[in-house]
Structure formats: structure tokens, C-alpha cells
PDB file of N, CA, C and O in Angstrom, chain B, residues numbered from 101:
ATOM      1  N   MET B 101     -30.117  19.610   4.746  1.00  0.00           N
ATOM      2  CA  MET B 101     -29.992  19.404   6.176  1.00  0.00           C
ATOM      3  C   MET B 101     -29.479  17.999   6.447  1.00  0.00           C
ATOM      4  O   MET B 101     -29.922  17.042   5.812  1.00  0.00           O
ATOM      5  N   GLY B 102     -28.578  17.873   7.357  1.00  0.00           N
ATOM      6  CA  GLY B 102     -27.966  16.592   7.660  1.00  0.00           C
ATOM      7  C   GLY B 102     -28.766  15.773   8.654  1.00  0.00           C
ATOM      8  O   GLY B 102     -29.670  16.275   9.322  1.00  0.00           O
ATOM      9  N   LYS B 103     -28.410  14.501   8.732  1.00  0.00           N
ATOM     10  CA  LYS B 103     -29.069  13.566   9.635  1.00  0.00           C
ATOM     11  C   LYS B 103     -27.995  12.778  10.373  1.00  0.00           C
ATOM     12  O   LYS B 103     -27.070  12.256   9.751  1.00  0.00           O
ATOM     13  N   LYS B 104     -28.114  12.688  11.706  1.00  0.00           N
ATOM     14  CA  LYS B 104     -27.158  11.895  12.477  1.00  0.00           C
ATOM     15  C   LYS B 104     -27.335  10.430  12.137  1.00  0.00           C
ATOM     16  O   LYS B 104     -28.454   9.924  12.061  1.00  0.00           O
ATOM     17  N   ILE B 105     -26.215   9.759  11.934  1.00  0.00           N
ATOM     18  CA  ILE B 105     -26.316   8.331  11.638  1.00  0.00           C
ATOM     19  C   ILE B 105     -25.624   7.479  12.697  1.00  0.00           C
ATOM     20  O   ILE B 105     -25.887   6.280  12.790  1.00  0.00           O
ATOM     21  N   GLU B 106     -24.742   8.081  13.496  1.00  0.00           N
ATOM     22  CA  GLU B 106     -24.139   7.353  14.617  1.00  0.00           C
ATOM     23  C   GLU B 106     -23.650   8.345  15.666  1.00  0.00           C
ATOM     24  O   GLU B 106     -22.978   9.329  15.357  1.00  0.00           O
ATOM     25  N   ARG B 107     -24.000   8.062  16.896  1.00  0.00           N
ATOM     26  CA  ARG B 107     -23.554   8.914  18.007  1.00  0.00           C
ATOM     27  C   ARG B 107     -22.161   8.468  18.435  1.00  0.00           C
ATOM     28  O   ARG B 107     -21.959   7.325  18.845  1.00  0.00           O
ATOM     29  N   LEU B 108     -21.205   9.391  18.332  1.00  0.00           N
ATOM     30  CA  LEU B 108     -19.825   9.095  18.702  1.00  0.00           C
ATOM     31  C   LEU B 108     -19.417   9.825  19.975  1.00  0.00           C
ATOM     32  O   LEU B 108     -18.591   9.325  20.739  1.00  0.00           O
ATOM     33  N   GLY B 109     -19.986  11.000  20.210  1.00  0.00           N
ATOM     34  CA  GLY B 109     -19.673  11.765  21.406  1.00  0.00           C
ATOM     35  C   GLY B 109     -18.238  12.267  21.443  1.00  0.00           C
ATOM     36  O   GLY B 109     -17.641  12.351  22.516  1.00  0.00           O
ATOM     37  N   ILE B 110     -17.678  12.599  20.291  1.00  0.00           N
ATOM     38  CA  ILE B 110     -16.304  13.111  20.226  1.00  0.00           C
ATOM     39  C   ILE B 110     -16.296  14.546  20.735  1.00  0.00           C
ATOM     40  O   ILE B 110     -17.115  15.363  20.315  1.00  0.00           O
ATOM     41  N   THR B 111     -15.386  14.845  21.624  1.00  0.00           N
ATOM     42  CA  THR B 111     -15.221  16.212  22.112  1.00  0.00           C
ATOM     43  C   THR B 111     -14.279  16.925  21.163  1.00  0.00           C
ATOM     44  O   THR B 111     -13.102  16.582  21.055  1.00  0.00           O
ATOM     45  N   LYS B 112     -14.819  17.932  20.471  1.00  0.00           N
ATOM     46  CA  LYS B 112     -14.012  18.663  19.494  1.00  0.00           C
ATOM     47  C   LYS B 112     -13.149  19.699  20.205  1.00  0.00           C
ATOM     48  O   LYS B 112     -13.600  20.390  21.119  1.00  0.00           O
ATOM     49  N   GLU B 113     -11.895  19.788  19.763  1.00  0.00           N
ATOM     50  CA  GLU B 113     -10.960  20.759  20.312  1.00  0.00           C
ATOM     51  C   GLU B 113     -10.656  21.817  19.266  1.00  0.00           C
ATOM     52  O   GLU B 113     -10.633  21.535  18.068  1.00  0.00           O
ATOM     53  N   LYS B 114     -10.425  23.024  19.726  1.00  0.00           N
ATOM     54  CA  LYS B 114     -10.100  24.124  18.830  1.00  0.00           C
ATOM     55  C   LYS B 114      -8.752  23.857  18.156  1.00  0.00           C
ATOM     56  O   LYS B 114      -7.822  23.351  18.785  1.00  0.00           O
ATOM     57  N   GLY B 115      -8.661  24.205  16.868  1.00  0.00           N
ATOM     58  CA  GLY B 115      -7.413  24.034  16.134  1.00  0.00           C
ATOM     59  C   GLY B 115      -7.292  22.693  15.425  1.00  0.00           C
ATOM     60  O   GLY B 115      -6.249  22.402  14.841  1.00  0.00           O
ATOM     61  N   TRP B 116      -8.342  21.864  15.464  1.00  0.00           N
ATOM     62  CA  TRP B 116      -8.331  20.558  14.822  1.00  0.00           C
ATOM     63  C   TRP B 116      -9.446  20.480  13.801  1.00  0.00           C
ATOM     64  O   TRP B 116     -10.519  21.049  14.001  1.00  0.00           O
ATOM     65  N   LEU B 117      -9.195  19.770  12.699  1.00  0.00           N
ATOM     66  CA  LEU B 117     -10.182  19.520  11.659  1.00  0.00           C
ATOM     67  C   LEU B 117     -10.647  18.076  11.799  1.00  0.00           C
ATOM     68  O   LEU B 117      -9.827  17.158  11.795  1.00  0.00           O
ATOM     69  N   TYR B 118     -11.955  17.869  11.921  1.00  0.00           N
ATOM     70  CA  TYR B 118     -12.537  16.540  12.094  1.00  0.00           C
ATOM     71  C   TYR B 118     -13.248  16.131  10.816  1.00  0.00           C
ATOM     72  O   TYR B 118     -13.976  16.934  10.231  1.00  0.00           O
ATOM     73  N   TYR B 119     -13.050  14.893  10.372  1.00  0.00           N
ATOM     74  CA  TYR B 119     -13.652  14.445   9.125  1.00  0.00           C
ATOM     75  C   TYR B 119     -13.819  12.928   9.109  1.00  0.00           C
ATOM     76  O   TYR B 119     -13.180  12.206   9.875  1.00  0.00           O
ATOM     77  N   ALA B 120     -14.698  12.463   8.212  1.00  0.00           N
ATOM     78  CA  ALA B 120     -14.942  11.032   8.037  1.00  0.00           C
ATOM     79  C   ALA B 120     -14.338  10.599   6.705  1.00  0.00           C
ATOM     80  O   ALA B 120     -14.408  11.328   5.715  1.00  0.00           O
ATOM     81  N   LYS B 121     -13.749   9.413   6.689  1.00  0.00           N
ATOM     82  CA  LYS B 121     -13.083   8.911   5.491  1.00  0.00           C
ATOM     83  C   LYS B 121     -13.259   7.400   5.423  1.00  0.00           C
ATOM     84  O   LYS B 121     -13.380   6.733   6.450  1.00  0.00           O
ATOM     85  N   ASN B 122     -13.274   6.870   4.214  1.00  0.00           N
ATOM     86  CA  ASN B 122     -13.408   5.438   4.001  1.00  0.00           C
ATOM     87  C   ASN B 122     -12.137   4.718   4.448  1.00  0.00           C
ATOM     88  O   ASN B 122     -11.026   5.125   4.109  1.00  0.00           O
ATOM     89  N   LYS B 123     -12.319   3.642   5.214  1.00  0.00           N
ATOM     90  CA  LYS B 123     -11.191   2.813   5.638  1.00  0.00           C
ATOM     91  C   LYS B 123     -11.618   1.356   5.529  1.00  0.00           C
ATOM     92  O   LYS B 123     -12.334   0.844   6.389  1.00  0.00           O
ATOM     93  N   GLY B 124     -11.183   0.707   4.486  1.00  0.00           N
ATOM     94  CA  GLY B 124     -11.513  -0.699   4.294  1.00  0.00           C
ATOM     95  C   GLY B 124     -12.998  -0.973   4.147  1.00  0.00           C
ATOM     96  O   GLY B 124     -13.486  -1.999   4.622  1.00  0.00           O
ATOM     97  N   GLY B 125     -13.722  -0.076   3.499  1.00  0.00           N
ATOM     98  CA  GLY B 125     -15.144  -0.268   3.292  1.00  0.00           C
ATOM     99  C   GLY B 125     -16.022   0.236   4.420  1.00  0.00           C
ATOM    100  O   GLY B 125     -17.246   0.127   4.344  1.00  0.00           O
ATOM    101  N   ARG B 126     -15.428   0.781   5.454  1.00  0.00           N
ATOM    102  CA  ARG B 126     -16.163   1.338   6.594  1.00  0.00           C
ATOM    103  C   ARG B 126     -15.762   2.791   6.790  1.00  0.00           C
ATOM    104  O   ARG B 126     -14.683   3.205   6.366  1.00  0.00           O
ATOM    105  N   LEU B 127     -16.630   3.566   7.433  1.00  0.00           N
ATOM    106  CA  LEU B 127     -16.297   4.967   7.719  1.00  0.00           C
ATOM    107  C   LEU B 127     -15.461   5.054   8.985  1.00  0.00           C
ATOM    108  O   LEU B 127     -15.779   4.427   9.995  1.00  0.00           O
ATOM    109  N   ALA B 128     -14.406   5.825   8.925  1.00  0.00           N
ATOM    110  CA  ALA B 128     -13.570   6.095  10.091  1.00  0.00           C
ATOM    111  C   ALA B 128     -13.532   7.605  10.294  1.00  0.00           C
ATOM    112  O   ALA B 128     -13.580   8.371   9.331  1.00  0.00           O
ATOM    113  N   VAL B 129     -13.445   8.026  11.554  1.00  0.00           N
ATOM    114  CA  VAL B 129     -13.381   9.448  11.882  1.00  0.00           C
ATOM    115  C   VAL B 129     -11.950   9.781  12.276  1.00  0.00           C
ATOM    116  O   VAL B 129     -11.341   9.107  13.107  1.00  0.00           O
ATOM    117  N   TYR B 130     -11.430  10.833  11.660  1.00  0.00           N
ATOM    118  CA  TYR B 130     -10.063  11.280  11.899  1.00  0.00           C
ATOM    119  C   TYR B 130     -10.064  12.738  12.322  1.00  0.00           C
ATOM    120  O   TYR B 130     -11.064  13.444  12.193  1.00  0.00           O
ATOM    121  N   ARG B 131      -8.915  13.170  12.832  1.00  0.00           N
ATOM    122  CA  ARG B 131      -8.699  14.593  13.069  1.00  0.00           C
ATOM    123  C   ARG B 131      -7.270  14.937  12.658  1.00  0.00           C
ATOM    124  O   ARG B 131      -6.348  14.132  12.789  1.00  0.00           O
ATOM    125  N   SER B 132      -7.120  16.167  12.155  1.00  0.00           N
ATOM    126  CA  SER B 132      -5.810  16.674  11.738  1.00  0.00           C
ATOM    127  C   SER B 132      -5.636  18.068  12.310  1.00  0.00           C
ATOM    128  O   SER B 132      -6.601  18.822  12.440  1.00  0.00           O
ATOM    129  N   LYS B 133      -4.417  18.403  12.647  1.00  0.00           N
ATOM    130  CA  LYS B 133      -4.117  19.739  13.150  1.00  0.00           C
ATOM    131  C   LYS B 133      -4.283  20.733  12.014  1.00  0.00           C
ATOM    132  O   LYS B 133      -3.755  20.522  10.922  1.00  0.00           O
ATOM    133  N   MET B 134      -5.017  21.824  12.262  1.00  0.00           N
ATOM    134  CA  MET B 134      -5.214  22.838  11.224  1.00  0.00           C
ATOM    135  C   MET B 134      -4.006  23.751  11.168  1.00  0.00           C
ATOM    136  O   MET B 134      -3.389  24.067  12.186  1.00  0.00           O
ATOM    137  N   ASN B 135      -3.687  24.165   9.960  1.00  0.00           N
ATOM    138  CA  ASN B 135      -2.576  25.073   9.729  1.00  0.00           C
ATOM    139  C   ASN B 135      -3.062  26.501   9.935  1.00  0.00           C
ATOM    140  O   ASN B 135      -4.119  26.868   9.422  1.00  0.00           O
ATOM    141  N   ARG B 136      -2.333  27.293  10.655  1.00  0.00           N
ATOM    142  CA  ARG B 136      -2.689  28.689  10.896  1.00  0.00           C
ATOM    143  C   ARG B 136      -1.599  29.595  10.353  1.00  0.00           C
ATOM    144  O   ARG B 136      -0.419  29.244  10.382  1.00  0.00           O
ATOM    145  N   GLY B 137      -1.988  30.747   9.865  1.00  0.00           N
ATOM    146  CA  GLY B 137      -1.018  31.738   9.431  1.00  0.00           C
ATOM    147  C   GLY B 137      -0.594  31.613   7.979  1.00  0.00           C
ATOM    148  O   GLY B 137       0.294  32.348   7.545  1.00  0.00           O
ATOM    149  N   GLY B 138      -1.186  30.721   7.217  1.00  0.00           N
ATOM    150  CA  GLY B 138      -0.905  30.630   5.797  1.00  0.00           C
ATOM    151  C   GLY B 138       0.363  29.885   5.433  1.00  0.00           C
ATOM    152  O   GLY B 138       0.633  29.705   4.245  1.00  0.00           O
ATOM    153  N   GLY B 139       1.151  29.446   6.395  1.00  0.00           N
ATOM    154  CA  GLY B 139       2.365  28.705   6.082  1.00  0.00           C
ATOM    155  C   GLY B 139       2.064  27.260   5.735  1.00  0.00           C
ATOM    156  O   GLY B 139       0.983  26.758   6.042  1.00  0.00           O
ATOM    157  N   LYS B 140       2.996  26.601   5.109  1.00  0.00           N
ATOM    158  CA  LYS B 140       2.821  25.206   4.735  1.00  0.00           C
ATOM    159  C   LYS B 140       3.296  24.312   5.868  1.00  0.00           C
ATOM    160  O   LYS B 140       4.354  24.537   6.455  1.00  0.00           O
ATOM    161  N   MET B 141       2.501  23.298   6.166  1.00  0.00           N
ATOM    162  CA  MET B 141       2.889  22.348   7.214  1.00  0.00           C
ATOM    163  C   MET B 141       3.922  21.385   6.652  1.00  0.00           C
ATOM    164  O   MET B 141       3.844  20.991   5.488  1.00  0.00           O
ATOM    165  N   SER B 142       4.884  21.009   7.474  1.00  0.00           N
ATOM    166  CA  SER B 142       5.932  20.115   7.007  1.00  0.00           C
ATOM    167  C   SER B 142       5.377  18.714   6.735  1.00  0.00           C
ATOM    168  O   SER B 142       5.603  18.168   5.655  1.00  0.00           O
ATOM    169  N   SER B 143       4.674  18.138   7.668  1.00  0.00           N
ATOM    170  CA  SER B 143       4.070  16.816   7.457  1.00  0.00           C
ATOM    171  C   SER B 143       2.822  16.713   8.341  1.00  0.00           C
ATOM    172  O   SER B 143       2.919  16.355   9.515  1.00  0.00           O
ATOM    173  N   PRO B 144       1.659  17.024   7.780  1.00  0.00           N
ATOM    174  CA  PRO B 144       0.449  16.953   8.594  1.00  0.00           C
ATOM    175  C   PRO B 144       0.164  15.512   9.019  1.00  0.00           C
ATOM    176  O   PRO B 144       0.167  14.599   8.193  1.00  0.00           O
ATOM    177  N   LYS B 145      -0.076  15.325  10.279  1.00  0.00           N
ATOM    178  CA  LYS B 145      -0.366  14.004  10.814  1.00  0.00           C
ATOM    179  C   LYS B 145      -1.856  13.930  11.125  1.00  0.00           C
ATOM    180  O   LYS B 145      -2.445  14.897  11.607  1.00  0.00           O
ATOM    181  N   ARG B 146      -2.457  12.784  10.849  1.00  0.00           N
ATOM    182  CA  ARG B 146      -3.850  12.606  11.214  1.00  0.00           C
ATOM    183  C   ARG B 146      -3.954  11.539  12.289  1.00  0.00           C
ATOM    184  O   ARG B 146      -3.159  10.600  12.340  1.00  0.00           O
ATOM    185  N   GLU B 147      -4.942  11.702  13.139  1.00  0.00           N
ATOM    186  CA  GLU B 147      -5.187  10.746  14.205  1.00  0.00           C
ATOM    187  C   GLU B 147      -6.521  10.056  13.946  1.00  0.00           C
ATOM    188  O   GLU B 147      -7.529  10.714  13.691  1.00  0.00           O
ATOM    189  N   GLU B 148      -6.518   8.745  14.012  1.00  0.00           N
ATOM    190  CA  GLU B 148      -7.767   8.001  13.864  1.00  0.00           C
ATOM    191  C   GLU B 148      -8.462   7.986  15.222  1.00  0.00           C
ATOM    192  O   GLU B 148      -7.876   7.581  16.226  1.00  0.00           O
ATOM    193  N   LEU B 149      -9.720   8.434  15.241  1.00  0.00           N
ATOM    194  CA  LEU B 149     -10.462   8.501  16.482  1.00  0.00           C
ATOM    195  C   LEU B 149     -11.417   7.326  16.672  1.00  0.00           C
ATOM    196  O   LEU B 149     -11.552   6.799  17.776  1.00  0.00           O
ATOM    197  N   LYS B 150     -12.077   6.918  15.589  1.00  0.00           N
ATOM    198  CA  LYS B 150     -13.094   5.873  15.703  1.00  0.00           C
ATOM    199  C   LYS B 150     -13.363   5.255  14.338  1.00  0.00           C
ATOM    200  O   LYS B 150     -13.441   5.967  13.337  1.00  0.00           O
ATOM    201  N   VAL B 151     -13.504   3.940  14.294  1.00  0.00           N
ATOM    202  CA  VAL B 151     -13.925   3.245  13.085  1.00  0.00           C
ATOM    203  C   VAL B 151     -15.348   2.765  13.337  1.00  0.00           C
ATOM    204  O   VAL B 151     -15.621   2.115  14.346  1.00  0.00           O
ATOM    205  N   THR B 152     -16.253   3.088  12.414  1.00  0.00           N
ATOM    206  CA  THR B 152     -17.658   2.716  12.570  1.00  0.00           C
ATOM    207  C   THR B 152     -17.968   1.464  11.763  1.00  0.00           C
ATOM    208  O   THR B 152     -17.102   0.941  11.062  1.00  0.00           O
ATOM    209  N   ARG B 153     -19.199   0.988  11.862  1.00  0.00           N
ATOM    210  CA  ARG B 153     -19.641  -0.168  11.088  1.00  0.00           C
ATOM    211  C   ARG B 153     -20.431   0.267   9.856  1.00  0.00           C
ATOM    212  O   ARG B 153     -21.028  -0.568   9.176  1.00  0.00           O
ATOM    213  N   ILE B 154     -20.439   1.556   9.566  1.00  0.00           N
ATOM    214  CA  ILE B 154     -21.233   2.103   8.476  1.00  0.00           C
ATOM    215  C   ILE B 154     -20.476   1.985   7.157  1.00  0.00           C
ATOM    216  O   ILE B 154     -19.314   2.378   7.057  1.00  0.00           O
ATOM    217  N   THR B 155     -21.151   1.441   6.152  1.00  0.00           N
ATOM    218  CA  THR B 155     -20.601   1.371   4.805  1.00  0.00           C
ATOM    219  C   THR B 155     -21.025   2.633   4.063  1.00  0.00           C
ATOM    220  O   THR B 155     -22.223   2.875   3.920  1.00  0.00           O
ATOM    221  N   PRO B 156     -20.083   3.444   3.588  1.00  0.00           N
ATOM    222  CA  PRO B 156     -20.459   4.718   2.953  1.00  0.00           C
ATOM    223  C   PRO B 156     -21.034   4.536   1.549  1.00  0.00           C
ATOM    224  O   PRO B 156     -20.662   3.615   0.822  1.00  0.00           O
ATOM    225  N   ASP B 157     -21.936   5.425   1.190  1.00  0.00           N
ATOM    226  CA  ASP B 157     -22.501   5.499  -0.160  1.00  0.00           C
ATOM    227  C   ASP B 157     -22.205   6.906  -0.678  1.00  0.00           C
ATOM    228  O   ASP B 157     -23.032   7.810  -0.554  1.00  0.00           O
ATOM    229  N   TYR B 158     -21.019   7.079  -1.257  1.00  0.00           N
ATOM    230  CA  TYR B 158     -20.572   8.410  -1.689  1.00  0.00           C
ATOM    231  C   TYR B 158     -21.326   8.925  -2.908  1.00  0.00           C
ATOM    232  O   TYR B 158     -21.252  10.116  -3.212  1.00  0.00           O
ATOM    233  N   ASP B 159     -22.047   8.060  -3.610  1.00  0.00           N
ATOM    234  CA  ASP B 159     -22.839   8.524  -4.747  1.00  0.00           C
ATOM    235  C   ASP B 159     -24.041   9.341  -4.297  1.00  0.00           C
ATOM    236  O   ASP B 159     -24.489  10.233  -5.017  1.00  0.00           O
ATOM    237  N   LYS B 160     -24.568   9.042  -3.109  1.00  0.00           N
ATOM    238  CA  LYS B 160     -25.776   9.719  -2.629  1.00  0.00           C
ATOM    239  C   LYS B 160     -25.529  10.712  -1.491  1.00  0.00           C
ATOM    240  O   LYS B 160     -26.274  11.684  -1.365  1.00  0.00           O
ATOM    241  N   TYR B 161     -24.502  10.494  -0.658  1.00  0.00           N
ATOM    242  CA  TYR B 161     -24.334  11.285   0.563  1.00  0.00           C
ATOM    243  C   TYR B 161     -22.913  11.805   0.735  1.00  0.00           C
ATOM    244  O   TYR B 161     -21.954  11.255   0.194  1.00  0.00           O
ATOM    245  N   ILE B 162     -22.811  12.887   1.510  1.00  0.00           N
ATOM    246  CA  ILE B 162     -21.520  13.316   2.042  1.00  0.00           C
ATOM    247  C   ILE B 162     -21.565  13.042   3.544  1.00  0.00           C
ATOM    248  O   ILE B 162     -22.623  13.150   4.164  1.00  0.00           O
ATOM    249  N   TYR B 163     -20.446  12.698   4.116  1.00  0.00           N
ATOM    250  CA  TYR B 163     -20.363  12.331   5.529  1.00  0.00           C
ATOM    251  C   TYR B 163     -19.462  13.325   6.245  1.00  0.00           C
ATOM    252  O   TYR B 163     -18.457  13.777   5.696  1.00  0.00           O
ATOM    253  N   TYR B 164     -19.836  13.664   7.489  1.00  0.00           N
ATOM    254  CA  TYR B 164     -19.079  14.653   8.254  1.00  0.00           C
ATOM    255  C   TYR B 164     -19.309  14.453   9.749  1.00  0.00           C
ATOM    256  O   TYR B 164     -20.216  13.728  10.158  1.00  0.00           O
ATOM    257  N   VAL B 165     -18.477  15.103  10.554  1.00  0.00           N
ATOM    258  CA  VAL B 165     -18.638  15.112  12.002  1.00  0.00           C
ATOM    259  C   VAL B 165     -19.369  16.402  12.339  1.00  0.00           C
ATOM    260  O   VAL B 165     -18.878  17.491  12.043  1.00  0.00           O
ATOM    261  N   ASP B 166     -20.538  16.284  12.955  1.00  0.00           N
ATOM    262  CA  ASP B 166     -21.349  17.469  13.233  1.00  0.00           C
ATOM    263  C   ASP B 166     -20.861  18.205  14.485  1.00  0.00           C
ATOM    264  O   ASP B 166     -19.875  17.801  15.103  1.00  0.00           O
ATOM    265  N   GLY B 167     -21.544  19.267  14.847  1.00  0.00           N
ATOM    266  CA  GLY B 167     -21.142  20.109  15.973  1.00  0.00           C
ATOM    267  C   GLY B 167     -21.185  19.416  17.318  1.00  0.00           C
ATOM    268  O   GLY B 167     -20.519  19.853  18.257  1.00  0.00           O
ATOM    269  N   ASP B 168     -21.965  18.331  17.434  1.00  0.00           N
ATOM    270  CA  ASP B 168     -22.055  17.574  18.682  1.00  0.00           C
ATOM    271  C   ASP B 168     -21.003  16.478  18.771  1.00  0.00           C
ATOM    272  O   ASP B 168     -20.919  15.781  19.782  1.00  0.00           O
ATOM    273  N   GLY B 169     -20.189  16.315  17.709  1.00  0.00           N
ATOM    274  CA  GLY B 169     -19.170  15.276  17.686  1.00  0.00           C
ATOM    275  C   GLY B 169     -19.702  13.929  17.255  1.00  0.00           C
ATOM    276  O   GLY B 169     -19.097  12.898  17.547  1.00  0.00           O
ATOM    277  N   ASP B 170     -20.840  13.925  16.554  1.00  0.00           N
ATOM    278  CA  ASP B 170     -21.439  12.698  16.054  1.00  0.00           C
ATOM    279  C   ASP B 170     -21.285  12.622  14.537  1.00  0.00           C
ATOM    280  O   ASP B 170     -21.073  13.638  13.875  1.00  0.00           O
ATOM    281  N   LEU B 171     -21.393  11.422  13.998  1.00  0.00           N
ATOM    282  CA  LEU B 171     -21.285  11.220  12.555  1.00  0.00           C
ATOM    283  C   LEU B 171     -22.629  11.523  11.914  1.00  0.00           C
ATOM    284  O   LEU B 171     -23.666  11.041  12.369  1.00  0.00           O
ATOM    285  N   ALA B 172     -22.606  12.327  10.852  1.00  0.00           N
ATOM    286  CA  ALA B 172     -23.835  12.713  10.151  1.00  0.00           C
ATOM    287  C   ALA B 172     -23.614  12.594   8.655  1.00  0.00           C
ATOM    288  O   ALA B 172     -22.487  12.482   8.174  1.00  0.00           O
ATOM    289  N   ARG B 173     -24.739  12.621   7.930  1.00  0.00           N
ATOM    290  CA  ARG B 173     -24.657  12.593   6.471  1.00  0.00           C
ATOM    291  C   ARG B 173     -25.713  13.547   5.915  1.00  0.00           C
ATOM    292  O   ARG B 173     -26.737  13.811   6.545  1.00  0.00           O
ATOM    293  N   ALA B 174     -25.430  14.056   4.715  1.00  0.00           N
ATOM    294  CA  ALA B 174     -26.352  14.941   4.019  1.00  0.00           C
ATOM    295  C   ALA B 174     -26.397  14.499   2.569  1.00  0.00           C
ATOM    296  O   ALA B 174     -25.391  14.041   2.027  1.00  0.00           O
ATOM    297  N   PRO B 175     -27.572  14.632   1.926  1.00  0.00           N
ATOM    298  CA  PRO B 175     -27.664  14.241   0.507  1.00  0.00           C
ATOM    299  C   PRO B 175     -26.793  15.120  -0.361  1.00  0.00           C
ATOM    300  O   PRO B 175     -26.681  16.322  -0.120  1.00  0.00           O
ATOM    301  N   ARG B 176     -26.177  14.533  -1.365  1.00  0.00           N
ATOM    302  CA  ARG B 176     -25.379  15.296  -2.318  1.00  0.00           C
ATOM    303  C   ARG B 176     -26.301  16.177  -3.145  1.00  0.00           C
ATOM    304  O   ARG B 176     -27.475  15.854  -3.328  1.00  0.00           O
ATOM    305  N   ALA B 177     -25.787  17.263  -3.633  1.00  0.00           N
ATOM    306  CA  ALA B 177     -26.563  18.172  -4.479  1.00  0.00           C
ATOM    307  C   ALA B 177     -27.038  17.430  -5.724  1.00  0.00           C
ATOM    308  O   ALA B 177     -26.283  16.671  -6.331  1.00  0.00           O
ATOM    309  N   GLY B 178     -28.292  17.657  -6.096  1.00  0.00           N
ATOM    310  CA  GLY B 178     -28.845  17.026  -7.280  1.00  0.00           C
ATOM    311  C   GLY B 178     -29.369  15.624  -7.033  1.00  0.00           C
ATOM    312  O   GLY B 178     -29.792  14.957  -7.977  1.00  0.00           O
ATOM    313  N   GLN B 179     -29.353  15.164  -5.811  1.00  0.00           N
ATOM    314  CA  GLN B 179     -29.845  13.812  -5.510  1.00  0.00           C
ATOM    315  C   GLN B 179     -31.257  13.855  -4.977  1.00  0.00           C
ATOM    316  O   GLN B 179     -31.833  12.811  -4.671  1.00  0.00           O
TER     317      GLN B 179
END
């Protein structure tokens, strides 16, 4: 089960993939247009939505944007 670590209040839109990624030692939240219909996208573009002050610990946790549009983390399997 995940735990919220920062409230971002991002409004999620249908057809977009939301994710957290390391950017210069801090977590940043991005979104990318999802591909539909099985075809290959020519050049997927990502949009940076927010840079947080959280330093990620990928050895212990996975980070994601939850259903409320907030940043959350869950323990990695076997931890």
C-alpha cells in the first residue's frame, strides 16, 4: 500500500500517463501522451508539471502519481 508524500493537486486528464522521475537529485512529475491503437508514436513528448524537494531512494521505494494527483511512494518488493 502506498503513502502520500507530497500533495500536488494535479488534475489528471484522460489519455495522459503521469509519472515521477529523478531530475538533478529531486523528484519531478511529468506527463506524456499515451499511444492508442497499437501504432508507434513518431516522437513522444513529455511535459514537466512539477519539481519537488524530495530526494528519491530508489533502493527502497517506487514513486508514482496517485489517483488524487498527489505524489506517493510504496515499498519495493522484498524490502
